C-alpha positions as CSV (number, residue, x, y, z in Angstrom):
1,X,147.2,-48.3,27.3
2,X,149.8,-47.8,29.7
3,X,154.1,-48.3,30.2
4,X,156.2,-50.1,32.5
5,X,159.1,-50.9,32.7
6,X,161.2,-53.2,33.8
7,X,163.8,-53.4,36.6
8,X,166.1,-54.5,33.5
9,X,165.2,-51.6,31.4
10,X,165.7,-48.9,34.1
11,X,169.2,-50.3,34.7
12,X,169.7,-50.7,30.8
13,X,168.8,-46.2,30.9
14,X,171.2,-45.7,33.8
15,X,173.9,-47.1,32.1
16,X,173.4,-45.8,28.9
17,X,173.3,-42.8,30.7
18,X,176.2,-43.2,32.6
19,X,178.1,-43.9,30.3
20,X,177.8,-40.5,27.9
21,X,177.3,-38.4,31.1
22,X,180.8,-39.4,31.7
23,X,181.9,-37.5,28.5
24,X,179.2,-35.3,27.6
25,X,176.8,-34.6,30.5
26,X,174.1,-32.5,28.6
27,X,174.5,-35.5,25.9
28,X,173.8,-37.8,27.9
29,X,170.6,-35.6,29.0
30,X,169.2,-35.2,26.4
31,X,170.0,-39.0,25.0
32,X,167.4,-39.9,27.6
33,X,164.9,-37.6,27.2
34,X,164.5,-38.5,23.5
35,X,164.6,-42.5,24.8
36,X,161.3,-41.1,27.1
37,X,159.4,-39.5,25.2
38,X,160.1,-42.0,21.6
39,X,158.5,-44.5,24.4
40,X,155.7,-42.6,25.7
41,X,154.3,-43.0,22.1
42,X,153.9,-46.2,22.6
43,X,150.5,-45.2,24.8
44,X,148.9,-43.6,21.2
45,X,150.9,-46.0,18.8
46,X,151.9,-49.2,20.3
47,X,152.3,-51.4,17.4
48,X,154.9,-48.6,16.4
49,X,157.9,-50.8,16.9
50,X,158.9,-53.5,14.6
51,X,157.8,-57.3,15.5
52,X,160.9,-59.1,16.6
53,X,160.8,-62.7,14.3
54,X,163.1,-64.4,16.4
55,X,160.7,-64.6,19.3
56,X,158.1,-66.4,19.6
57,X,155.0,-64.5,19.4
58,X,156.3,-61.4,16.7
59,X,153.6,-59.3,17.4
60,X,153.8,-59.1,21.0
61,X,157.6,-58.9,21.7
62,X,158.6,-55.6,19.5
63,X,161.3,-53.2,18.8
64,X,161.7,-49.7,18.7
65,X,164.9,-47.9,17.4
66,X,165.0,-44.7,17.7
67,X,168.4,-43.1,16.8
68,X,171.2,-45.9,17.1
69,X,169.6,-47.4,20.2
70,X,166.8,-50.2,20.3
71,X,164.5,-51.1,23.1
72,X,162.5,-54.2,23.5
73,X,159.1,-54.2,24.8
74,X,156.2,-57.0,24.9
75,X,152.4,-55.5,24.0
76,X,150.0,-56.8,26.3
77,X,146.1,-56.3,26.3
78,X,146.3,-53.0,28.8
79,X,150.0,-52.9,28.9
80,X,153.5,-52.3,27.3
81,X,156.1,-53.7,29.1
82,X,159.2,-51.5,28.1
83,X,161.8,-55.1,28.5
84,X,165.6,-53.8,27.8
85,X,167.8,-51.1,25.6
86,X,170.5,-50.8,23.9
87,X,172.7,-49.1,21.6
88,X,174.2,-50.6,18.2
89,X,177.4,-50.6,19.3
90,X,176.0,-53.5,22.0
91,X,174.7,-56.9,21.9
92,X,171.6,-57.9,23.1
93,X,173.2,-60.8,23.9
94,X,175.9,-58.7,26.0
95,X,173.0,-57.5,28.3
């Protein structure tokens, strides 16, 4: 299983990292590293996230919760697409 990051998810990671880096650069690096290493686990355990019940296909659209962060992804036949990432204090509608 391969992992593909959408442009939006890359922008989300940069936004989250920059927000934290303004006050604590080492914490920003730790957060980014933790998110990326948790996402890599999807290669082996692609269904470890929870199905998004409000989506048309909850088996394919899933949320992975990593601490206070949510990573939304799409499961395809041979690829996992990382769609978006946000902090719990953000609303996914604001992205």
